[in-house]
N, C-alpha and C positions, 0 to 999 in steps of 0.2 A: 443307972446308964444308959445312954439311947443308941437307938437301932443304928449300926453303921452304914444301913442299906438306905435310910433316909435319903431323900432325893433332893433336898434344898443344895443349892451351889449351881458352879457353871460345867455345862458339860460341853464337850468336844465331840460332834459326832459324824454321821456319814452314812448316807442310805442310797441304795442301788434297788432298781426295778427290772422285771422280765420284759417292759416295753421300751422301745428305744431306747436302750442302753445307757438309761439315767444314772449317773454317781454324781452324787453331790454332798459337799461338806455342808455344815451347820455350826451354832452356838447355841443351846439351852439357856436359858437361867430361870432357876426353879424355886419354887418355895413349898416344903410340906410342913403340913400340920394336920397331927391324927390320921395319917393314911390318906390324906386327901390331899395331891397337888397341883399347882397350876403353875404358871410362867409364859414365856416368851421365846420363840426362838427367833433366828436371821438365819438367810442365805443369801446366797448368791442366786441372781433370776436366770443368769446364761447369756447374760445382755449386756452386762457391765454395772446394772444394779443390783439392788435388795431385796429380796421377797420377807415380809415379816408374818408371823402367825402366832396365835395365843395359842395356851396348851392349858387342858384340865384333864385330870387322872385320877387315879388311885391305885396306892400302895397295899399287897395284904403280903407280910412275908417278902419273899423274894419275887412275887408275881407284881406287875403292873401292866395296866390299862391306862392308853389316854387317847384323847381327839389332839389332831393338829389343824385348829381351823385357819385359814388364810383370809387374809383381809385386803379389800382393793382391785385389781386384776384379777387375782387368782382369788376367789372366793369360794371355796369347796373345804370339805372337811377329808382329813384322813386320821385312818382308826388304826392304831399302835398296840401291841401285848408284847411282852417280855421277861428277862426277867434281869434282876440288878444281882453281882455278886455278893459272896460274905463280906466282903472288904468293902463295898459301898463305893467303888471306883470303876466298875464296866458292868455296861446294860447290853446286852443283845436280844434282838427277838425281830418280829416281821410286822411288814404295813399293810392296808388294803386299802383301796379307791377303788370301787366297784368293780371293773374286772381285773385292773392291775395291781400286780401283788409284788414284794421285793422285800429285801432286809435290812436291817439297821444297826447300828451299834454307837454306844457313845459311851466316853470314857473322862473323867476328872481326876485331879489330883485333890487326894484330903491330906492335908497336914496336922496333926498333934499342937496344939497351942503350947504345949510344954517343950517341945521341940522348936519351934520358931522363938520362944522366948531364951531358950538354951543359946540359940544362934544369934542372937539380939544380944546376949551378956556375953558372950565370947567374942561378938565384934568392939561391943565398946571396949572390953579389957584390954584387945590389941591397939587402940589408940593410944 
């Protein structure tokens, strides 16, 4: 059976910082293979647009570490570390960029294929 803490999927997150009262949401789309994961993050830029970044990281058991690399106008890397819960539905930890630090968390919904198939079958039976 696969590890429920595997990072593949869509994650909805938020980060905060100790500098300038930063508090921002983001969406991460990640893909993991053999403990290595990569993907992309999209987040509001505070001016009506969207900032985009790539993600490259590792997971060992519950522990994760990754780098978020912004592209375009925001061209810098942010280092993250944290842990994923045993169900694989929540991550929390800290991030660092030079002297600026903060916390972050991410959540995702995980559905069992069997539960989804049962719901579809029940829906079809009701017709």
